[in-house]
N, C-alpha and C positions, 0 to 999 in steps of 0.2 A: 785614778781620777785626773791627776795633773797632766798625765800624758794625753788624755782625751782632749782636755782644754787646749793644750799646745797644738794638737792636730787641727782643732777647729780654728784657732787663731791663724795658723799657717795657711789654711784653706782660704779664709777671708782675706788674708794679706795678698795671696797670689791672685785672687779675684780682683782685688783693688788695683794691683799692678797692671793686670790685663786691661781693665777699664780705663785706667789712666793712660796707658800706652795707646789704646784705640782712640782716645780723645786727642792725644798729641799727634798721632800719625794719620788717623782716619783711614787706616788700611782695611779693606774688605776682609782680608785674611784674619786680622785681629778681631774684627766684629764677629765673624763666624766662630772664632775661638771663644769669645765672650758668651755667645749664645749657647754653645756647648757647655760652658762652665756653669751657667745659671740654670741648666735643666734640672 
């Protein structure tokens, strides 16, 4: 159970980092990465 939750948290954290990076840099590559992540 705990492992599953840590996996979910890691996934959300990496999504947050990608969206933060795309806000900072406005890179089209990062934006497409974000779209893939949210699918």
